[in-house]
Biopython code that builds the backbone (N, CA, C, O; Angstrom):
import numpy as np
from Bio.PDB.StructureBuilder import StructureBuilder

atoms = [
    (1, "UNK", "N", (37.040, 7.976, -19.614)),
    (1, "UNK", "CA", (37.773, 6.795, -19.983)),
    (1, "UNK", "C", (36.763, 5.723, -20.343)),
    (1, "UNK", "O", (35.780, 5.517, -19.630)),
    (2, "UNK", "N", (37.000, 5.067, -21.410)),
    (2, "UNK", "CA", (36.115, 3.987, -21.840)),
    (2, "UNK", "C", (36.907, 2.691, -21.840)),
    (2, "UNK", "O", (38.006, 2.609, -22.388)),
    (3, "UNK", "N", (36.321, 1.683, -21.212)),
    (3, "UNK", "CA", (36.952, 0.373, -21.164)),
    (3, "UNK", "C", (36.120, -0.575, -22.002)),
    (3, "UNK", "O", (34.911, -0.687, -21.800)),
    (4, "UNK", "N", (36.751, -1.254, -22.934)),
    (4, "UNK", "CA", (36.044, -2.198, -23.790)),
    (4, "UNK", "C", (36.770, -3.533, -23.761)),
    (4, "UNK", "O", (37.978, -3.601, -23.536)),
    (5, "UNK", "N", (36.007, -4.586, -23.994)),
    (5, "UNK", "CA", (36.607, -5.903, -24.051)),
    (5, "UNK", "C", (35.788, -6.796, -24.957)),
    (5, "UNK", "O", (34.654, -6.467, -25.305)),
    (6, "UNK", "N", (36.352, -7.909, -25.336)),
    (6, "UNK", "CA", (35.661, -8.863, -26.196)),
    (6, "UNK", "C", (35.688, -10.227, -25.524)),
    (6, "UNK", "O", (36.725, -10.663, -25.025)),
    (7, "UNK", "N", (34.549, -10.892, -25.515)),
    (7, "UNK", "CA", (34.438, -12.231, -24.951)),
    (7, "UNK", "C", (33.670, -13.108, -25.928)),
    (7, "UNK", "O", (32.757, -12.635, -26.605)),
    (8, "UNK", "N", (34.032, -14.367, -26.002)),
    (8, "UNK", "CA", (33.309, -15.334, -26.819)),
    (8, "UNK", "C", (32.620, -16.315, -25.878)),
    (8, "UNK", "O", (33.266, -16.917, -25.021)),
    (9, "UNK", "N", (31.312, -16.475, -26.037)),
    (9, "UNK", "CA", (30.526, -17.345, -25.177)),
    (9, "UNK", "C", (30.043, -18.562, -25.964)),
    (9, "UNK", "O", (29.754, -18.468, -27.157)),
    (10, "UNK", "N", (29.961, -19.692, -25.287)),
    (10, "UNK", "CA", (29.450, -20.921, -25.905)),
    (10, "UNK", "C", (27.946, -20.993, -25.666)),
    (10, "UNK", "O", (27.433, -21.974, -25.128)),
    (11, "UNK", "N", (27.246, -19.931, -26.079)),
    (11, "UNK", "CA", (25.789, -19.861, -25.906)),
    (11, "UNK", "C", (25.246, -18.905, -26.961)),
    (11, "UNK", "O", (25.996, -18.161, -27.594)),
    (12, "UNK", "N", (23.939, -18.940, -27.134)),
    (12, "UNK", "CA", (23.321, -18.035, -28.109)),
    (12, "UNK", "C", (23.391, -16.599, -27.600)),
    (12, "UNK", "O", (23.572, -16.364, -26.405)),
    (13, "UNK", "N", (23.247, -15.649, -28.508)),
    (13, "UNK", "CA", (23.252, -14.231, -28.140)),
    (13, "UNK", "C", (22.139, -13.949, -27.143)),
    (13, "UNK", "O", (22.361, -13.235, -26.165)),
    (14, "UNK", "N", (20.945, -14.495, -27.368)),
    (14, "UNK", "CA", (19.824, -14.262, -26.457)),
    (14, "UNK", "C", (20.128, -14.786, -25.056)),
    (14, "UNK", "O", (19.796, -14.132, -24.067)),
    (15, "UNK", "N", (20.750, -15.952, -24.962)),
    (15, "UNK", "CA", (21.078, -16.532, -23.659)),
    (15, "UNK", "C", (22.125, -15.686, -22.931)),
    (15, "UNK", "O", (22.040, -15.479, -21.720)),
    (16, "UNK", "N", (23.103, -15.205, -23.681)),
    (16, "UNK", "CA", (24.147, -14.372, -23.077)),
    (16, "UNK", "C", (23.552, -13.051, -22.596)),
    (16, "UNK", "O", (23.843, -12.613, -21.483)),
    (17, "UNK", "N", (22.731, -12.418, -23.413)),
    (17, "UNK", "CA", (22.107, -11.159, -23.006)),
    (17, "UNK", "C", (21.212, -11.343, -21.784)),
    (17, "UNK", "O", (21.184, -10.483, -20.903)),
    (18, "UNK", "N", (20.485, -12.450, -21.722)),
    (18, "UNK", "CA", (19.634, -12.731, -20.563)),
    (18, "UNK", "C", (20.490, -12.856, -19.306)),
    (18, "UNK", "O", (20.116, -12.347, -18.249)),
    (19, "UNK", "N", (21.622, -13.521, -19.410)),
    (19, "UNK", "CA", (22.512, -13.666, -18.264)),
    (19, "UNK", "C", (23.096, -12.322, -17.849)),
    (19, "UNK", "O", (23.157, -12.013, -16.659)),
    (20, "UNK", "N", (23.524, -11.524, -18.820)),
    (20, "UNK", "CA", (24.121, -10.225, -18.507)),
    (20, "UNK", "C", (23.107, -9.250, -17.926)),
    (20, "UNK", "O", (23.474, -8.397, -17.119)),
    (21, "UNK", "N", (21.836, -9.354, -18.318)),
    (21, "UNK", "CA", (20.781, -8.494, -17.773)),
    (21, "UNK", "C", (20.471, -8.821, -16.317)),
    (21, "UNK", "O", (19.931, -7.986, -15.591)),
    (22, "UNK", "N", (20.807, -10.021, -15.894)),
    (22, "UNK", "CA", (20.482, -10.505, -14.554)),
    (22, "UNK", "C", (21.535, -10.007, -13.561)),
    (22, "UNK", "O", (22.656, -10.515, -13.533)),
    (23, "UNK", "N", (21.171, -9.013, -12.749)),
    (23, "UNK", "CA", (22.110, -8.422, -11.788)),
    (23, "UNK", "C", (22.668, -9.480, -10.836)),
    (23, "UNK", "O", (23.864, -9.484, -10.544)),
    (24, "UNK", "N", (21.801, -10.382, -10.350)),
    (24, "UNK", "CA", (22.255, -11.413, -9.416)),
    (24, "UNK", "C", (23.290, -12.334, -10.063)),
    (24, "UNK", "O", (24.247, -12.751, -9.411)),
    (25, "UNK", "N", (23.097, -12.648, -11.334)),
    (25, "UNK", "CA", (24.056, -13.511, -12.034)),
    (25, "UNK", "C", (25.395, -12.790, -12.195)),
    (25, "UNK", "O", (26.452, -13.408, -12.077)),
    (26, "UNK", "N", (25.350, -11.495, -12.462)),
    (26, "UNK", "CA", (26.585, -10.732, -12.610)),
    (26, "UNK", "C", (27.334, -10.649, -11.284)),
    (26, "UNK", "O", (28.553, -10.812, -11.242)),
    (27, "UNK", "N", (26.601, -10.396, -10.202)),
    (27, "UNK", "CA", (27.229, -10.358, -8.879)),
    (27, "UNK", "C", (27.840, -11.725, -8.563)),
    (27, "UNK", "O", (28.975, -11.804, -8.092)),
    (28, "UNK", "N", (27.089, -12.800, -8.821)),
    (28, "UNK", "CA", (27.587, -14.155, -8.556)),
    (28, "UNK", "C", (28.849, -14.444, -9.374)),
    (28, "UNK", "O", (29.774, -15.089, -8.882)),
    (29, "UNK", "N", (28.886, -13.970, -10.612)),
    (29, "UNK", "CA", (30.064, -14.179, -11.465)),
    (29, "UNK", "C", (31.289, -13.509, -10.838)),
    (29, "UNK", "O", (32.344, -14.130, -10.715)),
    (30, "UNK", "N", (31.145, -12.245, -10.445)),
    (30, "UNK", "CA", (32.267, -11.523, -9.843)),
    (30, "UNK", "C", (32.694, -12.157, -8.524)),
    (30, "UNK", "O", (33.887, -12.327, -8.272)),
    (31, "UNK", "N", (31.719, -12.508, -7.678)),
    (31, "UNK", "CA", (32.057, -13.128, -6.398)),
    (31, "UNK", "C", (32.740, -14.477, -6.608)),
    (31, "UNK", "O", (33.621, -14.856, -5.837)),
    (32, "UNK", "N", (32.334, -15.198, -7.647)),
    (32, "UNK", "CA", (32.970, -16.469, -7.980)),
    (32, "UNK", "C", (34.415, -16.289, -8.411)),
    (32, "UNK", "O", (35.208, -17.229, -8.344)),
    (33, "UNK", "N", (34.762, -15.083, -8.854)),
    (33, "UNK", "CA", (36.131, -14.768, -9.249)),
    (33, "UNK", "C", (36.948, -14.251, -8.058)),
    (33, "UNK", "O", (38.113, -13.882, -8.204)),
    (34, "UNK", "N", (36.309, -14.230, -6.867)),
    (34, "UNK", "CA", (37.007, -13.769, -5.672)),
    (34, "UNK", "C", (36.858, -12.290, -5.383)),
    (34, "UNK", "O", (37.457, -11.792, -4.429)),
    (35, "UNK", "N", (36.072, -11.564, -6.183)),
    (35, "UNK", "CA", (35.856, -10.141, -5.936)),
    (35, "UNK", "C", (34.915, -10.004, -4.746)),
    (35, "UNK", "O", (34.140, -10.916, -4.455)),
    (36, "UNK", "N", (34.980, -8.866, -4.058)),
    (36, "UNK", "CA", (34.087, -8.647, -2.918)),
    (36, "UNK", "C", (33.489, -7.254, -2.977)),
    (36, "UNK", "O", (33.907, -6.408, -3.767)),
    (37, "UNK", "N", (32.500, -7.037, -2.121)),
    (37, "UNK", "CA", (31.785, -5.756, -2.089)),
    (37, "UNK", "C", (31.278, -5.377, -3.484)),
    (37, "UNK", "O", (31.411, -4.232, -3.916)),
    (38, "UNK", "N", (30.705, -6.340, -4.166)),
    (38, "UNK", "CA", (30.234, -6.148, -5.541)),
    (38, "UNK", "C", (28.915, -5.392, -5.530)),
    (38, "UNK", "O", (27.997, -5.732, -4.784)),
    (39, "UNK", "N", (28.832, -4.364, -6.367)),
    (39, "UNK", "CA", (27.582, -3.625, -6.542)),
    (39, "UNK", "C", (27.387, -3.343, -8.024)),
    (39, "UNK", "O", (28.299, -2.860, -8.695)),
    (40, "UNK", "N", (26.207, -3.642, -8.528)),
    (40, "UNK", "CA", (25.867, -3.280, -9.902)),
    (40, "UNK", "C", (25.243, -1.895, -9.834)),
    (40, "UNK", "O", (24.136, -1.733, -9.320)),
    (41, "UNK", "N", (25.944, -0.909, -10.347)),
    (41, "UNK", "CA", (25.513, 0.481, -10.278)),
    (41, "UNK", "C", (24.466, 0.766, -11.351)),
    (41, "UNK", "O", (23.498, 1.484, -11.103)),
    (42, "UNK", "N", (24.660, 0.208, -12.536)),
    (42, "UNK", "CA", (23.727, 0.422, -13.642)),
    (42, "UNK", "C", (23.714, -0.813, -14.524)),
    (42, "UNK", "O", (24.736, -1.471, -14.715)),
    (43, "UNK", "N", (22.546, -1.113, -15.055)),
    (43, "UNK", "CA", (22.390, -2.215, -16.003)),
    (43, "UNK", "C", (21.250, -1.799, -16.933)),
    (43, "UNK", "O", (20.080, -2.071, -16.660)),
    (44, "UNK", "N", (21.605, -1.145, -18.021)),
    (44, "UNK", "CA", (20.610, -0.540, -18.903)),
    (44, "UNK", "C", (20.791, -1.029, -20.332)),
    (44, "UNK", "O", (21.909, -1.118, -20.840)),
    (45, "UNK", "N", (19.685, -1.338, -20.960)),
    (45, "UNK", "CA", (19.716, -1.715, -22.365)),
    (45, "UNK", "C", (19.508, -0.465, -23.209)),
    (45, "UNK", "O", (18.623, 0.345, -22.932)),
    (46, "UNK", "N", (20.329, -0.317, -24.234)),
    (46, "UNK", "CA", (20.217, 0.814, -25.149)),
    (46, "UNK", "C", (20.048, 0.281, -26.566)),
    (46, "UNK", "O", (20.083, -0.929, -26.790)),
    (47, "UNK", "N", (19.864, 1.184, -27.514)),
    (47, "UNK", "CA", (19.781, 0.769, -28.914)),
    (47, "UNK", "C", (21.096, 0.144, -29.382)),
    (47, "UNK", "O", (21.109, -0.682, -30.295)),
    (48, "UNK", "N", (22.207, 0.547, -28.747)),
    (48, "UNK", "CA", (23.526, 0.073, -29.140)),
    (48, "UNK", "C", (23.955, -1.202, -28.429)),
    (48, "UNK", "O", (24.934, -1.831, -28.830)),
    (49, "UNK", "N", (23.241, -1.591, -27.382)),
    (49, "UNK", "CA", (23.641, -2.787, -26.655)),
    (49, "UNK", "C", (23.245, -2.716, -25.193)),
    (49, "UNK", "O", (22.204, -2.159, -24.844)),
    (50, "UNK", "N", (24.073, -3.275, -24.355)),
    (50, "UNK", "CA", (23.817, -3.360, -22.926)),
    (50, "UNK", "C", (24.928, -2.616, -22.200)),
    (50, "UNK", "O", (26.110, -2.870, -22.432)),
    (51, "UNK", "N", (24.546, -1.700, -21.323)),
    (51, "UNK", "CA", (25.496, -0.898, -20.562)),
    (51, "UNK", "C", (25.461, -1.393, -19.119)),
    (51, "UNK", "O", (24.423, -1.324, -18.461)),
    (52, "UNK", "N", (26.598, -1.891, -18.626)),
    (52, "UNK", "CA", (26.686, -2.389, -17.260)),
    (52, "UNK", "C", (27.821, -1.651, -16.557)),
    (52, "UNK", "O", (28.948, -1.608, -17.050)),
    (53, "UNK", "N", (27.506, -1.069, -15.398)),
    (53, "UNK", "CA", (28.523, -0.442, -14.559)),
    (53, "UNK", "C", (28.524, -1.158, -13.231)),
    (53, "UNK", "O", (27.467, -1.440, -12.665)),
    (54, "UNK", "N", (29.708, -1.451, -12.734)),
    (54, "UNK", "CA", (29.803, -2.125, -11.448)),
    (54, "UNK", "C", (30.963, -1.556, -10.651)),
    (54, "UNK", "O", (31.891, -0.962, -11.199)),
    (55, "UNK", "N", (30.884, -1.753, -9.349)),
    (55, "UNK", "CA", (32.017, -1.471, -8.487)),
    (55, "UNK", "C", (32.299, -2.752, -7.724)),
    (55, "UNK", "O", (31.383, -3.512, -7.409)),
    (56, "UNK", "N", (33.566, -2.987, -7.429)),
    (56, "UNK", "CA", (33.933, -4.176, -6.683)),
    (56, "UNK", "C", (35.372, -4.032, -6.211)),
    (56, "UNK", "O", (36.162, -3.284, -6.786)),
    (57, "UNK", "N", (35.689, -4.754, -5.167)),
    (57, "UNK", "CA", (37.052, -4.772, -4.648)),
    (57, "UNK", "C", (37.715, -6.034, -5.180)),
    (57, "UNK", "O", (37.201, -7.142, -5.029)),
    (58, "UNK", "N", (38.865, -5.838, -5.804)),
    (58, "UNK", "CA", (39.624, -6.948, -6.370)),
    (58, "UNK", "C", (41.019, -6.904, -5.762)),
    (58, "UNK", "O", (41.779, -5.965, -5.999)),
    (59, "UNK", "N", (41.348, -7.911, -4.988)),
    (59, "UNK", "CA", (42.685, -8.005, -4.409)),
    (59, "UNK", "C", (43.608, -8.662, -5.426)),
    (59, "UNK", "O", (43.207, -9.580, -6.142)),
    (60, "UNK", "N", (44.843, -8.184, -5.482)),
    (60, "UNK", "CA", (45.803, -8.734, -6.433)),
    (60, "UNK", "C", (47.087, -9.117, -5.706)),
    (60, "UNK", "O", (47.426, -8.540, -4.672)),
    (61, "UNK", "N", (47.779, -10.076, -6.248)),
    (61, "UNK", "CA", (49.073, -10.484, -5.733)),
    (61, "UNK", "C", (50.120, -9.720, -6.530)),
    (61, "UNK", "O", (50.365, -10.018, -7.699)),
    (62, "UNK", "N", (50.732, -8.739, -5.890)),
    (62, "UNK", "CA", (51.670, -7.868, -6.589)),
    (62, "UNK", "C", (53.092, -8.407, -6.555)),
    (62, "UNK", "O", (53.513, -8.987, -5.554)),
    (63, "UNK", "N", (53.838, -8.219, -7.645)),
    (63, "UNK", "CA", (55.258, -8.566, -7.594)),
    (63, "UNK", "C", (55.983, -7.575, -6.673)),
    (63, "UNK", "O", (55.508, -6.458, -6.465)),
    (64, "UNK", "N", (57.109, -7.975, -6.135)),
    (64, "UNK", "CA", (57.845, -7.172, -5.157)),
    (64, "UNK", "C", (58.088, -5.730, -5.567)),
    (64, "UNK", "O", (57.876, -4.822, -4.764)),
    (65, "UNK", "N", (58.527, -5.499, -6.796)),
    (65, "UNK", "CA", (58.835, -4.132, -7.216)),
    (65, "UNK", "C", (57.598, -3.244, -7.218)),
    (65, "UNK", "O", (57.704, -2.048, -6.948)),
    (66, "UNK", "N", (56.433, -3.797, -7.514)),
    (66, "UNK", "CA", (55.207, -3.004, -7.583)),
    (66, "UNK", "C", (54.674, -2.644, -6.200)),
    (66, "UNK", "O", (53.935, -1.670, -6.054)),
    (67, "UNK", "N", (55.043, -3.423, -5.187)),
    (67, "UNK", "CA", (54.565, -3.159, -3.822)),
    (67, "UNK", "C", (55.075, -1.834, -3.279)),
    (67, "UNK", "O", (54.528, -1.311, -2.308)),
    (68, "UNK", "N", (56.118, -1.284, -3.897)),
    (68, "UNK", "CA", (56.651, 0.009, -3.457)),
    (68, "UNK", "C", (55.711, 1.156, -3.814)),
    (68, "UNK", "O", (55.715, 2.191, -3.147)),
    (69, "UNK", "N", (54.903, 0.982, -4.863)),
    (69, "UNK", "CA", (54.036, 2.073, -5.303)),
    (69, "UNK", "C", (52.551, 1.721, -5.283)),
    (69, "UNK", "O", (51.705, 2.611, -5.362)),
    (70, "UNK", "N", (52.230, 0.450, -5.180)),
    (70, "UNK", "CA", (50.830, 0.022, -5.192)),
    (70, "UNK", "C", (50.507, -0.772, -3.935)),
    (70, "UNK", "O", (51.383, -1.368, -3.309)),
    (71, "UNK", "N", (49.236, -0.764, -3.585)),
    (71, "UNK", "CA", (48.753, -1.606, -2.498)),
    (71, "UNK", "C", (47.997, -2.774, -3.134)),
    (71, "UNK", "O", (47.586, -2.682, -4.291)),
    (72, "UNK", "N", (47.809, -3.870, -2.395)),
    (72, "UNK", "CA", (47.047, -4.987, -2.966)),
    (72, "UNK", "C", (45.618, -4.583, -3.356)),
    (72, "UNK", "O", (45.018, -5.190, -4.243)),
    (73, "UNK", "N", (45.084, -3.567, -2.694)),
    (73, "UNK", "CA", (43.771, -3.035, -3.061)),
    (73, "UNK", "C", (43.950, -1.539, -3.293)),
    (73, "UNK", "O", (44.420, -0.834, -2.400)),
    (74, "UNK", "N", (43.590, -1.046, -4.458)),
    (74, "UNK", "CA", (43.774, 0.357, -4.810)),
    (74, "UNK", "C", (42.455, 1.002, -5.179)),
    (74, "UNK", "O", (41.445, 0.321, -5.361)),
    (75, "UNK", "N", (42.471, 2.313, -5.288)),
    (75, "UNK", "CA", (41.301, 3.073, -5.705)),
    (75, "UNK", "C", (41.229, 3.078, -7.219)),
    (75, "UNK", "O", (42.208, 3.394, -7.896)),
    (76, "UNK", "N", (40.068, 2.727, -7.746)),
    (76, "UNK", "CA", (39.862, 2.761, -9.193)),
    (76, "UNK", "C", (38.940, 3.933, -9.508)),
    (76, "UNK", "O", (37.902, 4.109, -8.870)),
    (77, "UNK", "N", (39.321, 4.714, -10.476)),
    (77, "UNK", "CA", (38.515, 5.840, -10.926)),
    (77, "UNK", "C", (38.039, 5.511, -12.328)),
    (77, "UNK", "O", (38.847, 5.259, -13.222)),
    (78, "UNK", "N", (36.725, 5.514, -12.521)),
    (78, "UNK", "CA", (36.158, 5.232, -13.829)),
    (78, "UNK", "C", (35.291, 6.411, -14.223)),
    (78, "UNK", "O", (34.390, 6.792, -13.475)),
    (79, "UNK", "N", (35.544, 6.989, -15.371)),
    (79, "UNK", "CA", (34.791, 8.146, -15.829)),
    (79, "UNK", "C", (34.821, 8.227, -17.339)),
    (79, "UNK", "O", (35.788, 7.813, -17.978)),
    (80, "UNK", "N", (33.760, 8.763, -17.901)),
    (80, "UNK", "CA", (33.766, 9.044, -19.336)),
    (80, "UNK", "C", (34.461, 10.373, -19.607)),
    (80, "UNK", "O", (34.694, 10.724, -20.763)),
    (81, "UNK", "N", (34.795, 11.119, -18.548)),
    (81, "UNK", "CA", (35.492, 12.401, -18.653)),
    (81, "UNK", "C", (36.893, 12.220, -18.083)),
    (81, "UNK", "O", (37.070, 12.220, -16.865)),
    (82, "UNK", "N", (37.885, 12.066, -18.948)),
    (82, "UNK", "CA", (39.250, 11.806, -18.495)),
    (82, "UNK", "C", (39.829, 12.969, -17.710)),
    (82, "UNK", "O", (40.637, 12.760, -16.806)),
    (83, "UNK", "N", (39.432, 14.190, -18.039)),
    (83, "UNK", "CA", (39.929, 15.352, -17.296)),
    (83, "UNK", "C", (39.416, 15.298, -15.864)),
    (83, "UNK", "O", (40.169, 15.545, -14.922)),
    (84, "UNK", "N", (38.143, 14.976, -15.698)),
    (84, "UNK", "CA", (37.572, 14.850, -14.359)),
    (84, "UNK", "C", (38.249, 13.723, -13.589)),
    (84, "UNK", "O", (38.536, 13.867, -12.401)),
    (85, "UNK", "N", (38.505, 12.607, -14.257)),
    (85, "UNK", "CA", (39.175, 11.476, -13.594)),
    (85, "UNK", "C", (40.563, 11.884, -13.115)),
    (85, "UNK", "O", (40.952, 11.553, -11.995)),
    (86, "UNK", "N", (41.306, 12.592, -13.942)),
    (86, "UNK", "CA", (42.647, 13.033, -13.545)),
    (86, "UNK", "C", (42.577, 14.075, -12.427)),
    (86, "UNK", "O", (43.418, 14.074, -11.528)),
    (87, "UNK", "N", (41.581, 14.962, -12.477)),
    (87, "UNK", "CA", (41.423, 15.977, -11.428)),
    (87, "UNK", "C", (41.138, 15.306, -10.088)),
    (87, "UNK", "O", (41.681, 15.710, -9.059)),
    (88, "UNK", "N", (40.288, 14.284, -10.100)),
    (88, "UNK", "CA", (40.027, 13.549, -8.863)),
    (88, "UNK", "C", (41.275, 12.803, -8.415)),
    (88, "UNK", "O", (41.606, 12.796, -7.230)),
    (89, "UNK", "N", (41.963, 12.177, -9.354)),
    (89, "UNK", "CA", (43.193, 11.463, -9.028)),
    (89, "UNK", "C", (44.224, 12.376, -8.373)),
    (89, "UNK", "O", (44.957, 11.948, -7.481)),
    (90, "UNK", "N", (44.281, 13.628, -8.812)),
    (90, "UNK", "CA", (45.211, 14.588, -8.211)),
    (90, "UNK", "C", (44.930, 14.757, -6.723)),
    (90, "UNK", "O", (45.859, 14.902, -5.929)),
    (91, "UNK", "N", (43.645, 14.738, -6.336)),
    (91, "UNK", "CA", (43.305, 14.898, -4.922)),
    (91, "UNK", "C", (43.796, 13.713, -4.101)),
    (91, "UNK", "O", (44.110, 13.870, -2.921)),
    (92, "UNK", "N", (43.867, 12.542, -4.701)),
    (92, "UNK", "CA", (44.372, 11.370, -3.989)),
    (92, "UNK", "C", (45.863, 11.499, -3.698)),
    (92, "UNK", "O", (46.393, 10.836, -2.807)),
    (93, "UNK", "N", (46.529, 12.361, -4.460)),
    (93, "UNK", "CA", (47.959, 12.589, -4.278)),
    (93, "UNK", "C", (48.233, 13.890, -3.531)),
    (93, "UNK", "O", (49.375, 14.343, -3.451)),
    (94, "UNK", "N", (47.161, 14.492, -2.977)),
    (94, "UNK", "CA", (47.315, 15.721, -2.204)),
    (94, "UNK", "C", (47.519, 16.964, -3.047)),
    (94, "UNK", "O", (48.065, 17.959, -2.571)),
    (95, "UNK", "N", (47.084, 16.911, -4.294)),
    (95, "UNK", "CA", (47.244, 18.056, -5.199)),
    (95, "UNK", "C", (45.883, 18.496, -5.696)),
    (95, "UNK", "O", (44.882, 17.821, -5.456)),
    (96, "UNK", "N", (45.841, 19.618, -6.383)),
    (96, "UNK", "CA", (44.606, 20.090, -6.994)),
    (96, "UNK", "C", (44.804, 20.218, -8.492)),
    (96, "UNK", "O", (45.930, 20.238, -8.990)),
    (97, "UNK", "N", (43.695, 20.304, -9.198)),
    (97, "UNK", "CA", (43.767, 20.459, -10.660)),
    (97, "UNK", "C", (44.474, 21.762, -11.033)),
    (97, "UNK", "O", (45.095, 21.848, -12.092)),
    (98, "UNK", "N", (44.384, 22.766, -10.179)),
    (98, "UNK", "CA", (45.044, 24.037, -10.456)),
    (98, "UNK", "C", (46.563, 23.912, -10.480)),
    (98, "UNK", "O", (47.248, 24.738, -11.084)),
    (99, "UNK", "N", (47.086, 22.889, -9.827)),
    (99, "UNK", "CA", (48.533, 22.668, -9.794)),
    (99, "UNK", "C", (49.042, 21.902, -11.011)),
    (99, "UNK", "O", (50.250, 21.732, -11.177)),
    (100, "UNK", "N", (48.125, 21.439, -11.863)),
    (100, "UNK", "CA", (48.507, 20.621, -13.014)),
    (100, "UNK", "C", (48.097, 21.330, -14.302)),
    (100, "UNK", "O", (46.945, 21.235, -14.726)),
    (101, "UNK", "N", (49.038, 22.039, -14.923)),
    (101, "UNK", "CA", (48.717, 22.849, -16.103)),
    (101, "UNK", "C", (48.043, 22.069, -17.236)),
    (101, "UNK", "O", (47.204, 22.625, -17.944)),
    (102, "UNK", "N", (48.393, 20.801, -17.418)),
    (102, "UNK", "CA", (47.791, 20.062, -18.523)),
    (102, "UNK", "C", (46.287, 19.899, -18.328)),
    (102, "UNK", "O", (45.542, 19.834, -19.305)),
    (103, "UNK", "N", (45.832, 19.833, -17.074)),
    (103, "UNK", "CA", (44.390, 19.734, -16.836)),
    (103, "UNK", "C", (43.703, 21.051, -17.165)),
    (103, "UNK", "O", (42.600, 21.058, -17.711)),
    (104, "UNK", "N", (44.347, 22.163, -16.835)),
    (104, "UNK", "CA", (43.782, 23.474, -17.160)),
    (104, "UNK", "C", (43.681, 23.655, -18.686)),
    (104, "UNK", "O", (42.688, 24.177, -19.193)),
    (105, "UNK", "N", (44.713, 23.219, -19.398)),
    (105, "UNK", "CA", (44.713, 23.317, -20.861)),
    (105, "UNK", "C", (43.629, 22.423, -21.465)),
    (105, "UNK", "O", (42.934, 22.831, -22.395)),
    (106, "UNK", "N", (43.485, 21.219, -20.945)),
    (106, "UNK", "CA", (42.476, 20.295, -21.464)),
    (106, "UNK", "C", (41.075, 20.851, -21.230)),
    (106, "UNK", "O", (40.216, 20.775, -22.109)),
    (107, "UNK", "N", (40.847, 21.413, -20.037)),
    (107, "UNK", "CA", (39.533, 21.988, -19.754)),
    (107, "UNK", "C", (39.261, 23.184, -20.670)),
    (107, "UNK", "O", (38.154, 23.323, -21.191)),
    (108, "UNK", "N", (40.261, 24.045, -20.870)),
    (108, "UNK", "CA", (40.100, 25.212, -21.744)),
    (108, "UNK", "C", (39.814, 24.793, -23.183)),
    (108, "UNK", "O", (39.122, 25.502, -23.913)),
    (109, "UNK", "N", (40.347, 23.642, -23.591)),
    (109, "UNK", "CA", (40.126, 23.146, -24.951)),
    (109, "UNK", "C", (38.783, 22.436, -25.089)),
    (109, "UNK", "O", (38.415, 22.009, -26.184)),
    (110, "UNK", "N", (38.045, 22.308, -23.977)),
    (110, "UNK", "CA", (36.735, 21.670, -24.038)),
    (110, "UNK", "C", (36.773, 20.157, -23.989)),
    (110, "UNK", "O", (35.790, 19.498, -24.329)),
    (111, "UNK", "N", (37.906, 19.597, -23.566)),
    (111, "UNK", "CA", (38.057, 18.141, -23.515)),
    (111, "UNK", "C", (37.265, 17.551, -22.355)),
    (111, "UNK", "O", (36.761, 16.432, -22.450)),
    (112, "UNK", "N", (37.155, 18.299, -21.263)),
    (112, "UNK", "CA", (36.446, 17.818, -20.079)),
    (112, "UNK", "C", (36.436, 18.882, -19.012)),
    (112, "UNK", "O", (36.756, 20.042, -19.272)),
    (113, "UNK", "N", (36.064, 18.482, -17.799)),
    (113, "UNK", "CA", (35.980, 19.426, -16.697)),
    (113, "UNK", "C", (36.894, 19.009, -15.547)),
    (113, "UNK", "O", (37.044, 17.823, -15.254)),
    (114, "UNK", "N", (37.502, 20.003, -14.901)),
    (114, "UNK", "CA", (38.276, 19.722, -13.697)),
    (114, "UNK", "C", (37.368, 19.701, -12.464)),
    (114, "UNK", "O", (37.788, 19.276, -11.388)),
    (115, "UNK", "N", (36.138, 20.154, -12.622)),
    (115, "UNK", "CA", (35.168, 20.165, -11.519)),
    (115, "UNK", "C", (34.460, 18.816, -11.472)),
    (115, "UNK", "O", (33.289, 18.700, -11.835)),
    (116, "UNK", "N", (35.195, 17.793, -11.014)),
    (116, "UNK", "CA", (34.634, 16.434, -11.012)),
    (116, "UNK", "C", (33.402, 16.318, -10.127)),
    (116, "UNK", "O", (32.548, 15.468, -10.376)),
    (117, "UNK", "N", (33.292, 17.151, -9.101)),
    (117, "UNK", "CA", (32.109, 17.089, -8.222)),
    (117, "UNK", "C", (30.831, 17.448, -8.978)),
    (117, "UNK", "O", (29.745, 16.999, -8.609)),
    (118, "UNK", "N", (30.954, 18.257, -10.036)),
    (118, "UNK", "CA", (29.776, 18.646, -10.817)),
    (118, "UNK", "C", (29.184, 17.449, -11.558)),
    (118, "UNK", "O", (28.041, 17.507, -12.009)),
    (119, "UNK", "N", (29.951, 16.366, -11.687)),
    (119, "UNK", "CA", (29.488, 15.166, -12.354)),
    (119, "UNK", "C", (28.775, 14.204, -11.406)),
    (119, "UNK", "O", (28.344, 13.122, -11.803)),
    (120, "UNK", "N", (28.658, 14.627, -10.133)),
    (120, "UNK", "CA", (27.980, 13.836, -9.095)),
    (120, "UNK", "C", (28.556, 12.420, -9.004)),
    (120, "UNK", "O", (27.853, 11.441, -9.254)),
    (121, "UNK", "N", (29.839, 12.319, -8.646)),
    (121, "UNK", "CA", (30.481, 11.001, -8.594)),
    (121, "UNK", "C", (29.836, 10.104, -7.542)),
    (121, "UNK", "O", (29.319, 10.572, -6.528)),
    (122, "UNK", "N", (29.882, 8.823, -7.810)),
    (122, "UNK", "CA", (29.387, 7.811, -6.873)),
    (122, "UNK", "C", (30.604, 7.219, -6.190)),
    (122, "UNK", "O", (31.482, 6.655, -6.842)),
    (123, "UNK", "N", (30.650, 7.352, -4.875)),
    (123, "UNK", "CA", (31.766, 6.804, -4.106)),
    (123, "UNK", "C", (31.263, 5.586, -3.336)),
    (123, "UNK", "O", (30.254, 5.653, -2.634)),
    (124, "UNK", "N", (31.964, 4.504, -3.476)),
    (124, "UNK", "CA", (31.551, 3.286, -2.762)),
    (124, "UNK", "C", (32.708, 2.752, -1.946)),
    (124, "UNK", "O", (32.569, 1.732, -1.271)),
]
sb = StructureBuilder()
sb.init_structure("model")
sb.init_model(0)
sb.init_chain("A")
sb.init_seg("    ")
for serial, (resi, resn, name, xyz) in enumerate(atoms, 1):
    if name == "N":
        sb.init_residue(resn, " ", resi, " ")
    sb.init_atom(name, np.array(xyz, "f"), 0.0, 1.0, " ", f" {name:<3s}", serial, name[0])
structure = sb.get_structure()
């Protein structure tokens, strides 16, 4: 799964990149937004730009109807392999990838892997 977003900053590109490269500034930004247990997992510059991965706990105020299926703090799964993400998600529901035919079909088609452990997931 790939998450993308667009932001407009009132600063030069160099100033914005310098701020984004600074792990402490990124942690401070998230904590200033009320997030907790913030960890910058990766902050790497590539030819295409800047790659930042983080984990953090974000509490939300849920509307009444959503409280039946969600908790104020939930597990977030982030992966570039959607099949692996779904296979892991199945375990959170007490199921296995073998019980979900669409995951078997996706893996057979080469879309991804149901063996999410082979991707060495980082659990925080």
